[in-house]
MDAnalysis code that builds the backbone (N, CA, C; Angstrom):
import MDAnalysis as mda
import numpy as np

u = mda.Universe.empty(348, n_residues=116, atom_resindex=np.repeat(np.arange(116), 3), trajectory=True)
u.add_TopologyAttr("name", ["N", "CA", "C"] * 116)
u.add_TopologyAttr("resid", np.arange(1, 117))
u.add_TopologyAttr("resname", ["MET", "ASN", "ILE", "SER", "SER", "ILE", "VAL", "VAL", "GLN", "VAL", "ARG", "SER", "GLU", "ARG", "TYR", "ASP", "GLU", "VAL", "LYS", "ASP", "ALA", "LEU", "GLU", "ALA", "SER", "GLY", "LEU", "CYS", "ASP", "TYR", "HIS", "PHE", "GLY", "ASP", "LYS", "LYS", "ARG", "GLY", "LYS", "ILE", "ILE", "ILE", "THR", "ILE", "GLU", "GLY", "LYS", "ASN", "VAL", "GLU", "GLU", "GLU", "ILE", "LYS", "LYS", "LEU", "LYS", "GLY", "VAL", "GLN", "ALA", "ILE", "PRO", "GLY", "VAL", "ILE", "ALA", "ALA", "ASP", "MET", "MET", "GLN", "THR", "TYR", "GLN", "GLU", "GLU", "LEU", "ASP", "GLU", "ALA", "ILE", "LYS", "GLU", "LEU", "GLU", "ALA", "ALA", "ASP", "SER", "VAL", "PRO", "ASP", "ILE", "LEU", "GLN", "ASP", "GLU", "THR", "ILE", "ASP", "ILE", "ARG", "ASP", "ILE", "VAL", "TYR", "HIS", "GLY", "ASP", "LEU", "ARG", "LYS", "LYS", "ASP", "LEU"])
u.atoms.positions = np.array([
    [0.169, -14.499, 3.344],
    [1.295, -15.328, 3.753],
    [2.463, -15.078, 2.811],
    [3.633, -14.906, 3.365],
    [4.866, -14.724, 2.604],
    [5.787, -15.913, 2.868],
    [6.461, -16.350, 1.825],
    [7.406, -17.461, 1.943],
    [8.680, -17.060, 1.216],
    [9.831, -17.269, 1.862],
    [11.113, -16.924, 1.245],
    [12.117, -18.045, 1.444],
    [12.936, -18.260, 0.427],
    [14.040, -19.204, 0.568],
    [15.287, -18.420, 0.968],
    [16.066, -19.036, 1.819],
    [17.265, -18.401, 2.372],
    [18.451, -19.335, 2.169],
    [19.568, -18.783, 1.725],
    [20.818, -19.532, 1.689],
    [21.636, -19.082, 2.890],
    [21.990, -20.046, 3.717],
    [22.778, -19.779, 4.923],
    [24.194, -20.289, 4.677],
    [25.166, -19.418, 4.901],
    [26.573, -19.771, 4.731],
    [27.197, -19.998, 6.101],
    [27.882, -21.145, 6.252],
    [28.563, -21.492, 7.507],
    [29.921, -22.105, 7.183],
    [30.791, -22.150, 8.165],
    [32.051, -22.893, 7.992],
    [31.699, -24.380, 8.065],
    [32.341, -25.161, 7.224],
    [32.009, -26.587, 7.166],
    [32.174, -27.275, 8.524],
    [33.148, -26.831, 9.324],
    [33.346, -27.458, 10.640],
    [32.231, -27.128, 11.638],
    [31.409, -26.111, 11.343],
    [30.289, -25.752, 12.235],
    [28.937, -26.114, 11.624],
    [28.974, -26.779, 10.479],
    [27.756, -27.102, 9.738],
    [26.721, -27.822, 10.614],
    [27.103, -28.914, 11.235],
    [26.146, -29.710, 12.031],
    [25.553, -28.895, 13.177],
    [26.386, -28.114, 13.839],
    [25.945, -27.264, 14.954],
    [24.889, -26.245, 14.485],
    [25.180, -25.588, 13.362],
    [24.255, -24.573, 12.841],
    [22.980, -25.233, 12.324],
    [23.111, -26.344, 11.618],
    [21.935, -27.063, 11.105],
    [21.007, -27.436, 12.258],
    [21.570, -27.984, 13.324],
    [20.758, -28.360, 14.492],
    [20.093, -27.132, 15.117],
    [20.824, -26.030, 15.207],
    [20.273, -24.798, 15.783],
    [19.136, -24.255, 14.915],
    [19.296, -24.305, 13.602],
    [18.239, -23.850, 12.691],
    [16.985, -24.705, 12.859],
    [17.170, -26.011, 12.901],
    [16.023, -26.918, 13.028],
    [15.306, -26.737, 14.363],
    [16.044, -26.401, 15.406],
    [15.450, -26.227, 16.732],
    [14.890, -24.822, 16.961],
    [15.221, -23.902, 16.087],
    [14.889, -22.492, 16.307],
    [13.407, -22.160, 16.199],
    [12.657, -22.910, 15.402],
    [11.258, -22.571, 15.165],
    [11.097, -21.400, 14.197],
    [12.201, -20.913, 13.651],
    [12.170, -19.778, 12.730],
    [12.001, -20.200, 11.276],
    [12.388, -21.445, 10.971],
    [12.493, -21.836, 9.566],
    [12.281, -23.335, 9.403],
    [12.272, -23.748, 8.144],
    [12.258, -25.169, 7.787],
    [13.541, -25.463, 7.021],
    [14.260, -26.488, 7.445],
    [15.487, -26.923, 6.775],
    [15.096, -27.797, 5.590],
    [15.763, -27.589, 4.440],
    [15.447, -28.380, 3.256],
    [16.637, -29.145, 2.699],
    [17.793, -28.532, 2.680],
    [18.938, -29.159, 2.046],
    [20.206, -28.481, 2.532],
    [21.301, -29.204, 2.472],
    [22.570, -28.595, 2.817],
    [23.735, -29.317, 2.188],
    [24.835, -28.635, 2.109],
    [26.078, -29.186, 1.586],
    [27.165, -28.865, 2.604],
    [27.477, -29.855, 3.419],
    [28.426, -29.644, 4.504],
    [29.797, -29.222, 3.987],
    [30.257, -29.837, 2.907],
    [31.572, -29.533, 2.357],
    [31.673, -28.063, 1.941],
    [30.613, -27.535, 1.349],
    [30.602, -26.133, 0.910],
    [30.120, -25.174, 1.997],
    [29.527, -25.706, 3.056],
    [29.032, -24.859, 4.143],
    [27.797, -24.068, 3.772],
    [26.930, -24.676, 2.971],
    [25.702, -23.998, 2.546],
    [24.483, -24.792, 3.017],
    [23.491, -24.040, 3.494],
    [22.238, -24.630, 3.982],
    [21.091, -23.864, 3.329],
    [20.092, -24.606, 2.855],
    [18.911, -23.992, 2.253],
    [17.737, -24.165, 3.222],
    [17.116, -23.031, 3.562],
    [15.956, -23.041, 4.454],
    [14.854, -22.184, 3.836],
    [13.653, -22.304, 4.384],
    [12.580, -21.369, 4.039],
    [12.027, -20.789, 5.333],
    [11.556, -19.549, 5.210],
    [10.858, -18.904, 6.319],
    [9.485, -18.475, 5.818],
    [8.543, -18.406, 6.730],
    [7.189, -17.960, 6.413],
    [6.801, -16.861, 7.386],
    [5.946, -15.960, 6.904],
    [5.466, -14.898, 7.770],
    [4.155, -14.338, 7.271],
    [3.411, -13.721, 8.185],
    [2.146, -13.075, 7.807],
    [2.386, -11.870, 6.917],
    [3.565, -11.242, 7.080],
    [3.896, -10.048, 6.312],
    [5.416, -9.930, 6.228],
    [5.873, -8.903, 5.533],
    [7.310, -8.700, 5.340],
    [8.016, -8.492, 6.674],
    [7.390, -7.745, 7.577],
    [8.019, -7.467, 8.876],
    [8.310, -8.764, 9.638],
    [7.359, -9.700, 9.609],
    [7.573, -10.973, 10.311],
    [8.696, -11.773, 9.655],
    [8.748, -11.750, 8.334],
    [9.827, -12.458, 7.636],
    [11.187, -11.860, 7.972],
    [11.278, -10.544, 7.988],
    [12.549, -9.881, 8.303],
    [12.979, -10.209, 9.729],
    [12.027, -10.235, 10.647],
    [12.341, -10.597, 12.038],
    [12.923, -12.010, 12.104],
    [12.326, -12.933, 11.360],
    [12.837, -14.315, 11.346],
    [14.205, -14.382, 10.678],
    [14.387, -13.641, 9.587],
    [15.686, -13.624, 8.912],
    [16.773, -13.124, 9.862],
    [16.480, -12.065, 10.592],
    [17.461, -11.535, 11.547],
    [17.754, -12.550, 12.653],
    [16.730, -13.306, 13.050],
    [16.939, -14.366, 14.041],
    [17.870, -15.445, 13.513],
    [17.704, -15.814, 12.256],
    [18.593, -16.797, 11.623],
    [20.009, -16.240, 11.553],
    [20.150, -14.989, 11.144],
    [21.468, -14.363, 11.030],
    [22.183, -14.282, 12.375],
    [21.427, -14.254, 13.465],
    [22.021, -14.129, 14.804],
    [22.457, -15.473, 15.399],
    [22.140, -16.562, 14.750],
    [22.525, -17.881, 15.272],
    [24.046, -18.007, 15.210],
    [24.679, -18.381, 16.318],
    [26.135, -18.533, 16.329],
    [26.601, -19.499, 15.246],
    [27.614, -19.080, 14.504],
    [28.162, -19.902, 13.437],
    [27.664, -19.518, 12.054],
    [26.595, -18.721, 11.997],
    [26.085, -18.264, 10.700],
    [26.974, -17.121, 10.211],
    [27.565, -17.302, 9.041],
    [28.390, -16.248, 8.441],
    [27.493, -15.264, 7.706],
    [26.548, -15.809, 6.934],
    [25.612, -14.971, 6.188],
    [24.330, -15.762, 5.961],
    [23.219, -15.048, 5.887],
    [21.925, -15.648, 5.559],
    [21.190, -14.624, 4.711],
    [20.956, -14.977, 3.458],
    [20.371, -14.024, 2.514],
    [19.179, -14.633, 1.792],
    [18.132, -13.804, 1.616],
    [16.961, -14.228, 0.855],
    [17.356, -14.400, -0.599],
    [16.906, -15.489, -1.191],
    [17.184, -15.741, -2.601],
    [15.925, -15.548, -3.440],
    [14.822, -16.114, -2.988],
    [13.557, -15.961, -3.690],
    [12.470, -15.761, -2.653],
    [11.445, -15.010, -3.056],
    [10.361, -14.746, -2.120],
    [9.029, -14.697, -2.843],
    [8.002, -15.152, -2.167],
    [6.634, -15.011, -2.648],
    [5.908, -14.201, -1.594],
    [5.343, -13.081, -2.010],
    [4.623, -12.222, -1.084],
    [3.186, -12.097, -1.546],
    [2.288, -12.635, -0.760],
    [0.873, -12.610, -1.093],
    [0.384, -11.174, -1.278],
    [0.831, -10.263, -0.413],
    [0.394, -8.874, -0.510],
    [0.891, -8.235, -1.807],
    [2.079, -8.605, -2.275],
    [2.595, -8.095, -3.533],
    [1.794, -8.658, -4.701],
    [1.427, -9.915, -4.624],
    [0.621, -10.557, -5.661],
    [-0.719, -9.840, -5.808],
    [-1.333, -9.479, -4.693],
    [-2.610, -8.757, -4.724],
    [-2.430, -7.355, -5.315],
    [-1.343, -6.689, -4.981],
    [-1.081, -5.346, -5.518],
    [-0.867, -5.404, -7.030],
    [-0.196, -6.423, -7.501],
    [0.026, -6.582, -8.945],
    [-1.307, -6.790, -9.653],
    [-2.187, -7.590, -9.074],
    [-3.510, -7.815, -9.667],
    [-4.300, -6.508, -9.746],
    [-4.229, -5.683, -8.702],
    [-4.911, -4.384, -8.704],
    [-4.363, -3.476, -9.800],
    [-3.040, -3.445, -9.944],
    [-2.431, -2.618, -10.977],
    [-2.812, -3.083, -12.377],
    [-2.852, -4.384, -12.554],
    [-3.227, -4.917, -13.864],
    [-4.679, -4.613, -14.206],
    [-5.540, -4.554, -13.203],
    [-6.961, -4.283, -13.424],
    [-7.245, -2.791, -13.595],
    [-6.340, -1.943, -13.129],
    [-6.549, -0.491, -13.184],
    [-6.357, 0.027, -14.603],
    [-6.999, 1.156, -14.878],
    [-6.833, 1.826, -16.167],
    [-5.390, 2.325, -16.249],
    [-4.729, 2.062, -17.350],
    [-3.321, 2.438, -17.476],
    [-3.110, 3.940, -17.658],
    [-4.147, 4.658, -18.062],
    [-4.042, 6.109, -18.231],
    [-4.970, 6.777, -17.216],
    [-4.428, 7.609, -16.312],
    [-5.263, 8.272, -15.309],
    [-6.354, 9.127, -15.970],
    [-7.486, 9.267, -15.287],
    [-8.627, 10.036, -15.805],
    [-8.241, 11.449, -16.215],
    [-7.378, 12.083, -15.428],
    [-7.007, 13.471, -15.710],
    [-6.381, 13.615, -17.106],
    [-5.675, 12.581, -17.563],
    [-5.039, 12.644, -18.879],
    [-6.018, 12.320, -20.016],
    [-7.168, 11.809, -19.669],
    [-8.176, 11.484, -20.669],
    [-9.239, 12.580, -20.797],
    [-9.198, 13.558, -19.910],
    [-10.201, 14.625, -19.896],
    [-9.838, 15.682, -20.940],
    [-10.617, 15.753, -22.006],
    [-10.367, 16.672, -23.123],
    [-10.615, 18.136, -22.741],
    [-11.313, 18.384, -21.626],
    [-11.644, 19.760, -21.237],
    [-10.531, 20.435, -20.438],
    [-9.515, 19.686, -20.044],
    [-8.420, 20.240, -19.243],
    [-7.275, 20.652, -20.169],
    [-6.808, 21.872, -19.975],
    [-5.670, 22.365, -20.751],
    [-4.401, 21.756, -20.147],
    [-3.604, 21.139, -20.971],
    [-2.389, 20.468, -20.517],
    [-1.463, 21.401, -19.743],
    [-1.498, 22.689, -20.052],
    [-0.639, 23.663, -19.356],
    [-1.082, 23.891, -17.909],
    [-2.315, 23.470, -17.583],
    [-2.823, 23.642, -16.223],
    [-2.474, 22.464, -15.310],
    [-1.881, 21.437, -15.872],
    [-1.528, 20.252, -15.074],
    [-0.134, 20.452, -14.496],
    [-0.042, 20.358, -13.167],
    [1.241, 20.449, -12.478],
    [1.526, 19.078, -11.896],
    [2.647, 18.519, -12.272],
    [3.013, 17.176, -11.810],
    [3.596, 17.244, -10.400],
    [3.018, 16.456, -9.491],
    [3.475, 16.400, -8.096],
    [3.973, 15.014, -7.722],
    [4.292, 14.207, -8.706],
    [4.801, 12.869, -8.422],
    [3.727, 11.803, -8.454],
    [2.448, 12.187, -8.426],
    [1.359, 11.215, -8.455],
    [0.125, 11.899, -9.031],
    [-0.194, 11.622, -10.276],
    [-1.310, 12.271, -10.934],
    [-2.654, 11.917, -10.304],
    [-2.744, 10.802, -9.618],
    [-4.002, 10.403, -9.009],
    [-4.373, 11.303, -7.829],
    [-3.387, 11.980, -7.243],
    [-3.643, 12.857, -6.097],
    [-3.716, 14.319, -6.518],
    [-3.666, 14.597, -7.803],
    [-3.685, 15.962, -8.318],
    [-5.060, 16.598, -8.097],
    [-5.087, 17.750, -7.446],
    [-6.321, 18.498, -7.263],
    [-6.519, 19.443, -8.451],
    [-7.700, 19.450, -9.012],
    [-7.986, 20.372, -10.125],
    [-8.806, 21.523, -9.617],
])
């Protein structure tokens, strides 16, 4: 599950119209707004990044929205990837092998895929 906060910018005279459209859209949850400044804070949720982007684009397409930008995001899949990286050995096996001559190593952008 991914969750992102979005700041939506609107003209103050269209604030109520956009707020109502956001609440009725089913794309997001409304949390706070400042009519005088024309700012609305919402969150969107998605199973993955693609679903979140689809919802963000839906918010951006609502009439009266000047801009809608992600401010903070929590991505479960990113959290899992970070845990995997932290658990992995920081030095690839190929660099720890004393029998390999360093001159025989050709860097291809990813030492883990290097064929010996």
